[in-house]
mmCIF file of the N, C-alpha and C atoms, coordinates in Angstrom:
data_MODEL
# 
_entry.id   MODEL 
# 
loop_
_atom_site.group_PDB 
_atom_site.id 
_atom_site.type_symbol 
_atom_site.label_atom_id 
_atom_site.label_alt_id 
_atom_site.label_comp_id 
_atom_site.label_asym_id 
_atom_site.label_entity_id 
_atom_site.label_seq_id 
_atom_site.pdbx_PDB_ins_code 
_atom_site.Cartn_x 
_atom_site.Cartn_y 
_atom_site.Cartn_z 
_atom_site.occupancy 
_atom_site.B_iso_or_equiv 
_atom_site.pdbx_formal_charge 
_atom_site.auth_seq_id 
_atom_site.auth_comp_id 
_atom_site.auth_asym_id 
_atom_site.auth_atom_id 
_atom_site.pdbx_PDB_model_num 
ATOM 1   N N  . MET A 1 1  ? -35.170 -54.986 -0.917  1.00 0.00 ? 1  MET A N  1 
ATOM 2   C CA . MET A 1 1  ? -36.307 -55.482 -0.148  1.00 0.00 ? 1  MET A CA 1 
ATOM 3   C C  . MET A 1 1  ? -37.233 -54.307 0.109   1.00 0.00 ? 1  MET A C  1 
ATOM 4   N N  . ASN A 1 2  ? -38.531 -54.535 -0.116  1.00 0.00 ? 2  ASN A N  1 
ATOM 5   C CA . ASN A 1 2  ? -39.508 -53.491 0.175   1.00 0.00 ? 2  ASN A CA 1 
ATOM 6   C C  . ASN A 1 2  ? -40.749 -54.125 0.788   1.00 0.00 ? 2  ASN A C  1 
ATOM 7   N N  . ALA A 1 3  ? -41.576 -53.305 1.403   1.00 0.00 ? 3  ALA A N  1 
ATOM 8   C CA . ALA A 1 3  ? -42.755 -53.809 2.120   1.00 0.00 ? 3  ALA A CA 1 
ATOM 9   C C  . ALA A 1 3  ? -43.694 -54.616 1.232   1.00 0.00 ? 3  ALA A C  1 
ATOM 10  N N  . PRO A 1 4  ? -44.000 -54.177 0.008   1.00 0.00 ? 4  PRO A N  1 
ATOM 11  C CA . PRO A 1 4  ? -44.883 -55.001 -0.829  1.00 0.00 ? 4  PRO A CA 1 
ATOM 12  C C  . PRO A 1 4  ? -44.314 -56.395 -1.110  1.00 0.00 ? 4  PRO A C  1 
ATOM 13  N N  . ASP A 1 5  ? -43.002 -56.494 -1.284  1.00 0.00 ? 5  ASP A N  1 
ATOM 14  C CA . ASP A 1 5  ? -42.402 -57.811 -1.505  1.00 0.00 ? 5  ASP A CA 1 
ATOM 15  C C  . ASP A 1 5  ? -42.533 -58.687 -0.267  1.00 0.00 ? 5  ASP A C  1 
ATOM 16  N N  . LEU A 1 6  ? -42.330 -58.114 0.896   1.00 0.00 ? 6  LEU A N  1 
ATOM 17  C CA . LEU A 1 6  ? -42.485 -58.888 2.126   1.00 0.00 ? 6  LEU A CA 1 
ATOM 18  C C  . LEU A 1 6  ? -43.927 -59.360 2.291   1.00 0.00 ? 6  LEU A C  1 
ATOM 19  N N  . GLN A 1 7  ? -44.882 -58.501 1.948   1.00 0.00 ? 7  GLN A N  1 
ATOM 20  C CA . GLN A 1 7  ? -46.291 -58.881 2.031   1.00 0.00 ? 7  GLN A CA 1 
ATOM 21  C C  . GLN A 1 7  ? -46.584 -60.031 1.064   1.00 0.00 ? 7  GLN A C  1 
ATOM 22  N N  . LYS A 1 8  ? -45.985 -59.986 -0.116  1.00 0.00 ? 8  LYS A N  1 
ATOM 23  C CA . LYS A 1 8  ? -46.194 -61.064 -1.094  1.00 0.00 ? 8  LYS A CA 1 
ATOM 24  C C  . LYS A 1 8  ? -45.675 -62.396 -0.566  1.00 0.00 ? 8  LYS A C  1 
ATOM 25  N N  . LEU A 1 9  ? -44.606 -62.385 0.208   1.00 0.00 ? 9  LEU A N  1 
ATOM 26  C CA . LEU A 1 9  ? -44.069 -63.639 0.751   1.00 0.00 ? 9  LEU A CA 1 
ATOM 27  C C  . LEU A 1 9  ? -45.074 -64.355 1.651   1.00 0.00 ? 9  LEU A C  1 
ATOM 28  N N  . VAL A 1 10 ? -45.883 -63.594 2.364   1.00 0.00 ? 10 VAL A N  1 
ATOM 29  C CA . VAL A 1 10 ? -46.837 -64.214 3.299   1.00 0.00 ? 10 VAL A CA 1 
ATOM 30  C C  . VAL A 1 10 ? -48.222 -64.406 2.683   1.00 0.00 ? 10 VAL A C  1 
ATOM 31  N N  . THR A 1 11 ? -48.393 -64.014 1.417   1.00 0.00 ? 11 THR A N  1 
ATOM 32  C CA . THR A 1 11 ? -49.712 -64.180 0.779   1.00 0.00 ? 11 THR A CA 1 
ATOM 33  C C  . THR A 1 11 ? -49.672 -64.967 -0.533  1.00 0.00 ? 11 THR A C  1 
ATOM 34  N N  . THR A 1 12 ? -48.483 -65.181 -1.086  1.00 0.00 ? 12 THR A N  1 
ATOM 35  C CA . THR A 1 12 ? -48.371 -65.833 -2.385  1.00 0.00 ? 12 THR A CA 1 
ATOM 36  C C  . THR A 1 12 ? -48.041 -67.313 -2.212  1.00 0.00 ? 12 THR A C  1 
ATOM 37  N N  . PRO A 1 13 ? -48.872 -68.185 -2.767  1.00 0.00 ? 13 PRO A N  1 
ATOM 38  C CA . PRO A 1 13 ? -48.551 -69.613 -2.715  1.00 0.00 ? 13 PRO A CA 1 
ATOM 39  C C  . PRO A 1 13 ? -47.553 -69.984 -3.817  1.00 0.00 ? 13 PRO A C  1 
ATOM 40  N N  . MET A 1 14 ? -46.756 -70.988 -3.540  1.00 0.00 ? 14 MET A N  1 
ATOM 41  C CA . MET A 1 14 ? -45.829 -71.518 -4.539  1.00 0.00 ? 14 MET A CA 1 
ATOM 42  C C  . MET A 1 14 ? -46.660 -72.064 -5.697  1.00 0.00 ? 14 MET A C  1 
ATOM 43  N N  . PRO A 1 15 ? -46.412 -71.596 -6.931  1.00 0.00 ? 15 PRO A N  1 
ATOM 44  C CA . PRO A 1 15 ? -47.277 -71.972 -8.043  1.00 0.00 ? 15 PRO A CA 1 
ATOM 45  C C  . PRO A 1 15 ? -46.944 -73.304 -8.723  1.00 0.00 ? 15 PRO A C  1 
ATOM 46  N N  . PHE A 1 16 ? -45.829 -73.937 -8.352  1.00 0.00 ? 16 PHE A N  1 
ATOM 47  C CA . PHE A 1 16 ? -45.431 -75.171 -9.038  1.00 0.00 ? 16 PHE A CA 1 
ATOM 48  C C  . PHE A 1 16 ? -44.523 -75.992 -8.123  1.00 0.00 ? 16 PHE A C  1 
ATOM 49  N N  . GLY A 1 17 ? -44.241 -77.198 -8.562  1.00 0.00 ? 17 GLY A N  1 
ATOM 50  C CA . GLY A 1 17 ? -43.274 -78.044 -7.871  1.00 0.00 ? 17 GLY A CA 1 
ATOM 51  C C  . GLY A 1 17 ? -43.837 -78.823 -6.708  1.00 0.00 ? 17 GLY A C  1 
ATOM 52  N N  . LYS A 1 18 ? -42.936 -79.442 -5.987  1.00 0.00 ? 18 LYS A N  1 
ATOM 53  C CA . LYS A 1 18 ? -43.342 -80.356 -4.917  1.00 0.00 ? 18 LYS A CA 1 
ATOM 54  C C  . LYS A 1 18 ? -44.025 -79.639 -3.757  1.00 0.00 ? 18 LYS A C  1 
ATOM 55  N N  . HIS A 1 19 ? -43.834 -78.340 -3.632  1.00 0.00 ? 19 HIS A N  1 
ATOM 56  C CA . HIS A 1 19 ? -44.475 -77.565 -2.558  1.00 0.00 ? 19 HIS A CA 1 
ATOM 57  C C  . HIS A 1 19 ? -45.538 -76.622 -3.114  1.00 0.00 ? 19 HIS A C  1 
ATOM 58  N N  . LYS A 1 20 ? -46.125 -76.995 -4.232  1.00 0.00 ? 20 LYS A N  1 
ATOM 59  C CA . LYS A 1 20 ? -47.182 -76.181 -4.847  1.00 0.00 ? 20 LYS A CA 1 
ATOM 60  C C  . LYS A 1 20 ? -48.289 -75.920 -3.824  1.00 0.00 ? 20 LYS A C  1 
ATOM 61  N N  . GLY A 1 21 ? -48.695 -74.646 -3.714  1.00 0.00 ? 21 GLY A N  1 
ATOM 62  C CA . GLY A 1 21 ? -49.773 -74.270 -2.796  1.00 0.00 ? 21 GLY A CA 1 
ATOM 63  C C  . GLY A 1 21 ? -49.296 -73.792 -1.436  1.00 0.00 ? 21 GLY A C  1 
ATOM 64  N N  . VAL A 1 22 ? -48.040 -74.045 -1.094  1.00 0.00 ? 22 VAL A N  1 
ATOM 65  C CA . VAL A 1 22 ? -47.483 -73.599 0.192   1.00 0.00 ? 22 VAL A CA 1 
ATOM 66  C C  . VAL A 1 22 ? -47.083 -72.129 0.056   1.00 0.00 ? 22 VAL A C  1 
ATOM 67  N N  . LEU A 1 23 ? -47.413 -71.326 1.055   1.00 0.00 ? 23 LEU A N  1 
ATOM 68  C CA . LEU A 1 23 ? -46.999 -69.919 1.016   1.00 0.00 ? 23 LEU A CA 1 
ATOM 69  C C  . LEU A 1 23 ? -45.484 -69.827 0.889   1.00 0.00 ? 23 LEU A C  1 
ATOM 70  N N  . LEU A 1 24 ? -45.010 -68.861 0.113   1.00 0.00 ? 24 LEU A N  1 
ATOM 71  C CA . LEU A 1 24 ? -43.571 -68.700 -0.080  1.00 0.00 ? 24 LEU A CA 1 
ATOM 72  C C  . LEU A 1 24 ? -42.846 -68.575 1.258   1.00 0.00 ? 24 LEU A C  1 
ATOM 73  N N  . ALA A 1 25 ? -43.446 -67.892 2.208   1.00 0.00 ? 25 ALA A N  1 
ATOM 74  C CA . ALA A 1 25 ? -42.831 -67.712 3.527   1.00 0.00 ? 25 ALA A CA 1 
ATOM 75  C C  . ALA A 1 25 ? -42.750 -69.013 4.321   1.00 0.00 ? 25 ALA A C  1 
ATOM 76  N N  . ASP A 1 26 ? -43.506 -70.025 3.912   1.00 0.00 ? 26 ASP A N  1 
ATOM 77  C CA . ASP A 1 26 ? -43.527 -71.299 4.634   1.00 0.00 ? 26 ASP A CA 1 
ATOM 78  C C  . ASP A 1 26 ? -42.719 -72.395 3.951   1.00 0.00 ? 26 ASP A C  1 
ATOM 79  N N  . LEU A 1 27 ? -42.051 -72.066 2.867   1.00 0.00 ? 27 LEU A N  1 
ATOM 80  C CA . LEU A 1 27 ? -41.250 -73.072 2.169   1.00 0.00 ? 27 LEU A CA 1 
ATOM 81  C C  . LEU A 1 27 ? -40.074 -73.502 3.042   1.00 0.00 ? 27 LEU A C  1 
ATOM 82  N N  . PRO A 1 28 ? -39.746 -74.797 3.024   1.00 0.00 ? 28 PRO A N  1 
ATOM 83  C CA . PRO A 1 28 ? -38.629 -75.258 3.846   1.00 0.00 ? 28 PRO A CA 1 
ATOM 84  C C  . PRO A 1 28 ? -37.289 -74.719 3.340   1.00 0.00 ? 28 PRO A C  1 
ATOM 85  N N  . GLY A 1 29 ? -36.379 -74.503 4.264   1.00 0.00 ? 29 GLY A N  1 
ATOM 86  C CA . GLY A 1 29 ? -35.068 -73.969 3.934   1.00 0.00 ? 29 GLY A CA 1 
ATOM 87  C C  . GLY A 1 29 ? -34.308 -74.809 2.925   1.00 0.00 ? 29 GLY A C  1 
ATOM 88  N N  . ASN A 1 30 ? -34.425 -76.147 3.016   1.00 0.00 ? 30 ASN A N  1 
ATOM 89  C CA . ASN A 1 30 ? -33.678 -76.976 2.076   1.00 0.00 ? 30 ASN A CA 1 
ATOM 90  C C  . ASN A 1 30 ? -34.184 -76.803 0.641   1.00 0.00 ? 30 ASN A C  1 
ATOM 91  N N  . TYR A 1 31 ? -35.469 -76.512 0.484   1.00 0.00 ? 31 TYR A N  1 
ATOM 92  C CA . TYR A 1 31 ? -36.034 -76.255 -0.853  1.00 0.00 ? 31 TYR A CA 1 
ATOM 93  C C  . TYR A 1 31 ? -35.509 -74.918 -1.389  1.00 0.00 ? 31 TYR A C  1 
ATOM 94  N N  . LEU A 1 32 ? -35.468 -73.911 -0.539  1.00 0.00 ? 32 LEU A N  1 
ATOM 95  C CA . LEU A 1 32 ? -34.921 -72.616 -0.935  1.00 0.00 ? 32 LEU A CA 1 
ATOM 96  C C  . LEU A 1 32 ? -33.430 -72.739 -1.259  1.00 0.00 ? 32 LEU A C  1 
ATOM 97  N N  . ASN A 1 33 ? -32.710 -73.553 -0.482  1.00 0.00 ? 33 ASN A N  1 
ATOM 98  C CA . ASN A 1 33 ? -31.285 -73.780 -0.753  1.00 0.00 ? 33 ASN A CA 1 
ATOM 99  C C  . ASN A 1 33 ? -31.081 -74.469 -2.097  1.00 0.00 ? 33 ASN A C  1 
ATOM 100 N N  . TRP A 1 34 ? -31.969 -75.391 -2.434  1.00 0.00 ? 34 TRP A N  1 
ATOM 101 C CA . TRP A 1 34 ? -31.879 -76.070 -3.724  1.00 0.00 ? 34 TRP A CA 1 
ATOM 102 C C  . TRP A 1 34 ? -31.982 -75.052 -4.862  1.00 0.00 ? 34 TRP A C  1 
ATOM 103 N N  . PHE A 1 35 ? -32.955 -74.140 -4.769  1.00 0.00 ? 35 PHE A N  1 
ATOM 104 C CA . PHE A 1 35 ? -33.085 -73.089 -5.789  1.00 0.00 ? 35 PHE A CA 1 
ATOM 105 C C  . PHE A 1 35 ? -31.823 -72.231 -5.847  1.00 0.00 ? 35 PHE A C  1 
ATOM 106 N N  . ALA A 1 36 ? -31.256 -71.924 -4.684  1.00 0.00 ? 36 ALA A N  1 
ATOM 107 C CA . ALA A 1 36 ? -30.048 -71.095 -4.653  1.00 0.00 ? 36 ALA A CA 1 
ATOM 108 C C  . ALA A 1 36 ? -28.897 -71.800 -5.383  1.00 0.00 ? 36 ALA A C  1 
ATOM 109 N N  . ARG A 1 37 ? -28.806 -73.114 -5.249  1.00 0.00 ? 37 ARG A N  1 
ATOM 110 C CA . ARG A 1 37 ? -27.755 -73.872 -5.937  1.00 0.00 ? 37 ARG A CA 1 
ATOM 111 C C  . ARG A 1 37 ? -28.035 -74.029 -7.428  1.00 0.00 ? 37 ARG A C  1 
ATOM 112 N N  . GLU A 1 38 ? -29.278 -74.337 -7.764  1.00 0.00 ? 38 GLU A N  1 
ATOM 113 C CA . GLU A 1 38 ? -29.647 -74.672 -9.140  1.00 0.00 ? 38 GLU A CA 1 
ATOM 114 C C  . GLU A 1 38 ? -30.024 -73.452 -9.983  1.00 0.00 ? 38 GLU A C  1 
ATOM 115 N N  . GLY A 1 39 ? -30.400 -72.388 -9.317  1.00 0.00 ? 39 GLY A N  1 
ATOM 116 C CA . GLY A 1 39 ? -30.810 -71.165 -10.014 1.00 0.00 ? 39 GLY A CA 1 
ATOM 117 C C  . GLY A 1 39 ? -32.280 -70.873 -9.794  1.00 0.00 ? 39 GLY A C  1 
ATOM 118 N N  . PHE A 1 40 ? -32.568 -69.633 -9.470  1.00 0.00 ? 40 PHE A N  1 
ATOM 119 C CA . PHE A 1 40 ? -33.945 -69.197 -9.272  1.00 0.00 ? 40 PHE A CA 1 
ATOM 120 C C  . PHE A 1 40 ? -34.581 -68.940 -10.637 1.00 0.00 ? 40 PHE A C  1 
ATOM 121 N N  . PRO A 1 41 ? -35.887 -69.178 -10.764 1.00 0.00 ? 41 PRO A N  1 
ATOM 122 C CA . PRO A 1 41 ? -36.560 -68.859 -12.030 1.00 0.00 ? 41 PRO A CA 1 
ATOM 123 C C  . PRO A 1 41 ? -36.389 -67.380 -12.378 1.00 0.00 ? 41 PRO A C  1 
ATOM 124 N N  . LYS A 1 42 ? -36.374 -67.083 -13.646 1.00 0.00 ? 42 LYS A N  1 
ATOM 125 C CA . LYS A 1 42 ? -36.247 -65.698 -14.138 1.00 0.00 ? 42 LYS A CA 1 
ATOM 126 C C  . LYS A 1 42 ? -37.650 -65.083 -14.212 1.00 0.00 ? 42 LYS A C  1 
ATOM 127 N N  . SER A 1 43 ? -38.201 -64.805 -13.060 1.00 0.00 ? 43 SER A N  1 
ATOM 128 C CA . SER A 1 43 ? -39.569 -64.274 -12.974 1.00 0.00 ? 43 SER A CA 1 
ATOM 129 C C  . SER A 1 43 ? -39.739 -63.613 -11.613 1.00 0.00 ? 43 SER A C  1 
ATOM 130 N N  . GLU A 1 44 ? -40.929 -63.054 -11.408 1.00 0.00 ? 44 GLU A N  1 
ATOM 131 C CA . GLU A 1 44 ? -41.206 -62.462 -10.099 1.00 0.00 ? 44 GLU A CA 1 
ATOM 132 C C  . GLU A 1 44 ? -41.144 -63.525 -9.008  1.00 0.00 ? 44 GLU A C  1 
ATOM 133 N N  . ILE A 1 45 ? -41.648 -64.720 -9.290  1.00 0.00 ? 45 ILE A N  1 
ATOM 134 C CA . ILE A 1 45 ? -41.582 -65.794 -8.296  1.00 0.00 ? 45 ILE A CA 1 
ATOM 135 C C  . ILE A 1 45 ? -40.126 -66.084 -7.951  1.00 0.00 ? 45 ILE A C  1 
ATOM 136 N N  . GLY A 1 46 ? -39.267 -66.112 -8.949  1.00 0.00 ? 46 GLY A N  1 
ATOM 137 C CA . GLY A 1 46 ? -37.848 -66.349 -8.699  1.00 0.00 ? 46 GLY A CA 1 
ATOM 138 C C  . GLY A 1 46 ? -37.237 -65.270 -7.827  1.00 0.00 ? 46 GLY A C  1 
ATOM 139 N N  . ARG A 1 47 ? -37.616 -64.031 -8.086  1.00 0.00 ? 47 ARG A N  1 
ATOM 140 C CA . ARG A 1 47 ? -37.121 -62.912 -7.279  1.00 0.00 ? 47 ARG A CA 1 
ATOM 141 C C  . ARG A 1 47 ? -37.598 -63.049 -5.833  1.00 0.00 ? 47 ARG A C  1 
ATOM 142 N N  . LEU A 1 48 ? -38.867 -63.430 -5.648  1.00 0.00 ? 48 LEU A N  1 
ATOM 143 C CA . LEU A 1 48 ? -39.407 -63.600 -4.302  1.00 0.00 ? 48 LEU A CA 1 
ATOM 144 C C  . LEU A 1 48 ? -38.785 -64.807 -3.598  1.00 0.00 ? 48 LEU A C  1 
ATOM 145 N N  . LEU A 1 49 ? -38.527 -65.879 -4.342  1.00 0.00 ? 49 LEU A N  1 
ATOM 146 C CA . LEU A 1 49 ? -37.860 -67.050 -3.759  1.00 0.00 ? 49 LEU A CA 1 
ATOM 147 C C  . LEU A 1 49 ? -36.449 -66.678 -3.299  1.00 0.00 ? 49 LEU A C  1 
ATOM 148 N N  . ALA A 1 50 ? -35.749 -65.887 -4.099  1.00 0.00 ? 50 ALA A N  1 
ATOM 149 C CA . ALA A 1 50 ? -34.409 -65.442 -3.708  1.00 0.00 ? 50 ALA A CA 1 
ATOM 150 C C  . ALA A 1 50 ? -34.471 -64.586 -2.442  1.00 0.00 ? 50 ALA A C  1 
ATOM 151 N N  . LEU A 1 51 ? -35.462 -63.720 -2.356  1.00 0.00 ? 51 LEU A N  1 
ATOM 152 C CA . LEU A 1 51 ? -35.641 -62.896 -1.164  1.00 0.00 ? 51 LEU A CA 1 
ATOM 153 C C  . LEU A 1 51 ? -35.929 -63.777 0.049   1.00 0.00 ? 51 LEU A C  1 
ATOM 154 N N  . MET A 1 52 ? -36.832 -64.754 -0.122  1.00 0.00 ? 52 MET A N  1 
ATOM 155 C CA . MET A 1 52 ? -37.163 -65.647 0.992   1.00 0.00 ? 52 MET A CA 1 
ATOM 156 C C  . MET A 1 52 ? -35.952 -66.467 1.404   1.00 0.00 ? 52 MET A C  1 
ATOM 157 N N  . HIS A 1 53 ? -35.145 -66.876 0.443   1.00 0.00 ? 53 HIS A N  1 
ATOM 158 C CA . HIS A 1 53 ? -33.917 -67.603 0.772   1.00 0.00 ? 53 HIS A CA 1 
ATOM 159 C C  . HIS A 1 53 ? -32.999 -66.739 1.643   1.00 0.00 ? 53 HIS A C  1 
ATOM 160 N N  . GLU A 1 54 ? -32.825 -65.480 1.277   1.00 0.00 ? 54 GLU A N  1 
ATOM 161 C CA . GLU A 1 54 ? -31.973 -64.578 2.073   1.00 0.00 ? 54 GLU A CA 1 
ATOM 162 C C  . GLU A 1 54 ? -32.520 -64.401 3.482   1.00 0.00 ? 54 GLU A C  1 
ATOM 163 N N  . ILE A 1 55 ? -33.822 -64.238 3.584   1.00 0.00 ? 55 ILE A N  1 
ATOM 164 C CA . ILE A 1 55 ? -34.453 -64.078 4.899   1.00 0.00 ? 55 ILE A CA 1 
ATOM 165 C C  . ILE A 1 55 ? -34.236 -65.334 5.734   1.00 0.00 ? 55 ILE A C  1 
ATOM 166 N N  . ASP A 1 56 ? -34.507 -66.493 5.137   1.00 0.00 ? 56 ASP A N  1 
ATOM 167 C CA . ASP A 1 56 ? -34.363 -67.764 5.846   1.00 0.00 ? 56 ASP A CA 1 
ATOM 168 C C  . ASP A 1 56 ? -32.903 -68.025 6.214   1.00 0.00 ? 56 ASP A C  1 
ATOM 169 N N  . HIS A 1 57 ? -32.008 -67.843 5.268   1.00 0.00 ? 57 HIS A N  1 
ATOM 170 C CA . HIS A 1 57 ? -30.588 -68.123 5.468   1.00 0.00 ? 57 HIS A CA 1 
ATOM 171 C C  . HIS A 1 57 ? -29.989 -67.262 6.583   1.00 0.00 ? 57 HIS A C  1 
ATOM 172 N N  . ASN A 1 58 ? -30.472 -66.051 6.709   1.00 0.00 ? 58 ASN A N  1 
ATOM 173 C CA . ASN A 1 58 ? -29.950 -65.128 7.715   1.00 0.00 ? 58 ASN A CA 1 
ATOM 174 C C  . ASN A 1 58 ? -30.756 -65.108 9.008   1.00 0.00 ? 58 ASN A C  1 
ATOM 175 N N  . GLY A 1 59 ? -31.710 -66.026 9.134   1.00 0.00 ? 59 GLY A N  1 
ATOM 176 C CA . GLY A 1 59 ? -32.475 -66.137 10.374  1.00 0.00 ? 59 GLY A CA 1 
ATOM 177 C C  . GLY A 1 59 ? -33.375 -64.950 10.661  1.00 0.00 ? 59 GLY A C  1 
ATOM 178 N N  . LEU A 1 60 ? -33.913 -64.348 9.601   1.00 0.00 ? 60 LEU A N  1 
ATOM 179 C CA . LEU A 1 60 ? -34.734 -63.146 9.764   1.00 0.00 ? 60 LEU A CA 1 
ATOM 180 C C  . LEU A 1 60 ? -36.230 -63.408 9.589   1.00 0.00 ? 60 LEU A C  1 
ATOM 181 N N  . GLY A 1 61 ? -36.644 -64.650 9.739   1.00 0.00 ? 61 GLY A N  1 
ATOM 182 C CA . GLY A 1 61 ? -38.050 -65.004 9.550   1.00 0.00 ? 61 GLY A CA 1 
ATOM 183 C C  . GLY A 1 61 ? -39.009 -64.226 10.433  1.00 0.00 ? 61 GLY A C  1 
ATOM 184 N N  . ASP A 1 62 ? -38.533 -63.764 11.594  1.00 0.00 ? 62 ASP A N  1 
ATOM 185 C CA . ASP A 1 62 ? -39.404 -62.992 12.487  1.00 0.00 ? 62 ASP A CA 1 
ATOM 186 C C  . ASP A 1 62 ? -39.843 -61.665 11.877  1.00 0.00 ? 62 ASP A C  1 
ATOM 187 N N  . LEU A 1 63 ? -39.120 -61.186 10.863  1.00 0.00 ? 63 LEU A N  1 
ATOM 188 C CA . LEU A 1 63 ? -39.555 -59.966 10.165  1.00 0.00 ? 63 LEU A CA 1 
ATOM 189 C C  . LEU A 1 63 ? -40.946 -60.121 9.567   1.00 0.00 ? 63 LEU A C  1 
ATOM 190 N N  . LEU A 1 64 ? -41.306 -61.352 9.244   1.00 0.00 ? 64 LEU A N  1 
ATOM 191 C CA . LEU A 1 64 ? -42.580 -61.607 8.571   1.00 0.00 ? 64 LEU A CA 1 
ATOM 192 C C  . LEU A 1 64 ? -43.740 -61.787 9.550   1.00 0.00 ? 64 LEU A C  1 
ATOM 193 N N  . ARG A 1 65 ? -43.445 -61.959 10.816  1.00 0.00 ? 65 ARG A N  1 
ATOM 194 C CA . ARG A 1 65 ? -44.498 -62.231 11.804  1.00 0.00 ? 65 ARG A CA 1 
ATOM 195 C C  . ARG A 1 65 ? -45.596 -61.162 11.835  1.00 0.00 ? 65 ARG A C  1 
ATOM 196 N N  . PRO A 1 66 ? -45.279 -59.855 11.888  1.00 0.00 ? 66 PRO A N  1 
ATOM 197 C CA . PRO A 1 66 ? -46.353 -58.844 11.890  1.00 0.00 ? 66 PRO A CA 1 
ATOM 198 C C  . PRO A 1 66 ? -47.173 -58.866 10.597  1.00 0.00 ? 66 PRO A C  1 
ATOM 199 N N  . LEU A 1 67 ? -46.526 -59.164 9.485   1.00 0.00 ? 67 LEU A N  1 
ATOM 200 C CA . LEU A 1 67 ? -47.251 -59.224 8.216   1.00 0.00 ? 67 LEU A CA 1 
ATOM 201 C C  . LEU A 1 67 ? -48.179 -60.425 8.170   1.00 0.00 ? 67 LEU A C  1 
ATOM 202 N N  . ARG A 1 68 ? -47.745 -61.523 8.751   1.00 0.00 ? 68 ARG A N  1 
ATOM 203 C CA . ARG A 1 68 ? -48.617 -62.713 8.825   1.00 0.00 ? 68 ARG A CA 1 
ATOM 204 C C  . ARG A 1 68 ? -49.864 -62.388 9.648   1.00 0.00 ? 68 ARG A C  1 
ATOM 205 N N  . ALA A 1 69 ? -49.669 -61.729 10.779  1.00 0.00 ? 69 ALA A N  1 
ATOM 206 C CA . ALA A 1 69 ? -50.795 -61.386 11.651  1.00 0.00 ? 69 ALA A CA 1 
ATOM 207 C C  . ALA A 1 69 ? -51.760 -60.452 10.929  1.00 0.00 ? 69 ALA A C  1 
ATOM 208 N N  . LEU A 1 70 ? -51.222 -59.479 10.217  1.00 0.00 ? 70 LEU A N  1 
ATOM 209 C CA . LEU A 1 70 ? -52.066 -58.561 9.452   1.00 0.00 ? 70 LEU A CA 1 
ATOM 210 C C  . LEU A 1 70 ? -52.842 -59.316 8.380   1.00 0.00 ? 70 LEU A C  1 
ATOM 211 N N  . GLY A 1 71 ? -52.170 -60.200 7.675   1.00 0.00 ? 71 GLY A N  1 
ATOM 212 C CA . GLY A 1 71 ? -52.829 -60.986 6.634   1.00 0.00 ? 71 GLY A CA 1 
ATOM 213 C C  . GLY A 1 71 ? -53.915 -61.882 7.200   1.00 0.00 ? 71 GLY A C  1 
ATOM 214 N N  . ASP A 1 72 ? -53.656 -62.482 8.373   1.00 0.00 ? 72 ASP A N  1 
ATOM 215 C CA . ASP A 1 72 ? -54.663 -63.322 9.026   1.00 0.00 ? 72 ASP A CA 1 
ATOM 216 C C  . ASP A 1 72 ? -55.903 -62.509 9.377   1.00 0.00 ? 72 ASP A C  1 
ATOM 217 N N  . ARG A 1 73 ? -55.695 -61.287 9.905   1.00 0.00 ? 73 ARG A N  1 
ATOM 218 C CA . ARG A 1 73 ? -56.831 -60.433 10.260  1.00 0.00 ? 73 ARG A CA 1 
ATOM 219 C C  . ARG A 1 73 ? -57.618 -60.047 9.012   1.00 0.00 ? 73 ARG A C  1 
ATOM 220 N N  . GLN A 1 74 ? -56.910 -59.705 7.941   1.00 0.00 ? 74 GLN A N  1 
ATOM 221 C CA . GLN A 1 74 ? -57.594 -59.306 6.706   1.00 0.00 ? 74 GLN A CA 1 
ATOM 222 C C  . GLN A 1 74 ? -58.405 -60.467 6.132   1.00 0.00 ? 74 GLN A C  1 
ATOM 223 N N  . ARG A 1 75 ? -57.851 -61.682 6.179   1.00 0.00 ? 75 ARG A N  1 
ATOM 224 C CA . ARG A 1 75 ? -58.594 -62.838 5.672   1.00 0.00 ? 75 ARG A CA 1 
ATOM 225 C C  . ARG A 1 75 ? -59.831 -63.113 6.537   1.00 0.00 ? 75 ARG A C  1 
ATOM 226 N N  . ALA A 1 76 ? -59.704 -62.931 7.847   1.00 0.00 ? 76 ALA A N  1 
ATOM 227 C CA . ALA A 1 76 ? -60.831 -63.179 8.756   1.00 0.00 ? 76 ALA A CA 1 
ATOM 228 C C  . ALA A 1 76 ? -61.943 -62.151 8.552   1.00 0.00 ? 76 ALA A C  1 
ATOM 229 N N  . GLU A 1 77 ? -61.602 -60.950 8.139   1.00 0.00 ? 77 GLU A N  1 
ATOM 230 C CA . GLU A 1 77 ? -62.598 -59.877 7.971   1.00 0.00 ? 77 GLU A CA 1 
ATOM 231 C C  . GLU A 1 77 ? -63.293 -59.915 6.610   1.00 0.00 ? 77 GLU A C  1 
ATOM 232 N N  . ARG A 1 78 ? -62.790 -60.696 5.672   1.00 0.00 ? 78 ARG A N  1 
ATOM 233 C CA . ARG A 1 78 ? -63.402 -60.752 4.335   1.00 0.00 ? 78 ARG A CA 1 
ATOM 234 C C  . ARG A 1 78 ? -64.783 -61.363 4.419   1.00 0.00 ? 78 ARG A C  1 
ATOM 235 N N  . PRO A 1 79 ? -65.733 -60.777 3.717   1.00 0.00 ? 79 PRO A N  1 
ATOM 236 C CA . PRO A 1 79 ? -67.074 -61.390 3.670   1.00 0.00 ? 79 PRO A CA 1 
ATOM 237 C C  . PRO A 1 79 ? -67.018 -62.692 2.889   1.00 0.00 ? 79 PRO A C  1 
ATOM 238 N N  . ARG A 1 80 ? -67.847 -63.605 3.301   1.00 0.00 ? 80 ARG A N  1 
ATOM 239 C CA . ARG A 1 80 ? -67.878 -64.924 2.640   1.00 0.00 ? 80 ARG A CA 1 
ATOM 240 C C  . ARG A 1 80 ? -69.098 -65.087 1.815   1.00 0.00 ? 80 ARG A C  1 
# 
């Protein structure tokens, strides 16, 4: 686990499936559990889904709270 990967969890939307468009950090636990049972994709998304599953499974979602706040501030400061 590293800081850039954690940042990706709060900024990367799910690119496919029934939760397409939902941030990886916001995916429901049962969906992450399904991937854990069936197998994560062999890609960066799969690696991030596995990381999010570990975070969710171990009740560590609060680790992402400061990163979410930072991301919200950065999005608010972007020129439109």
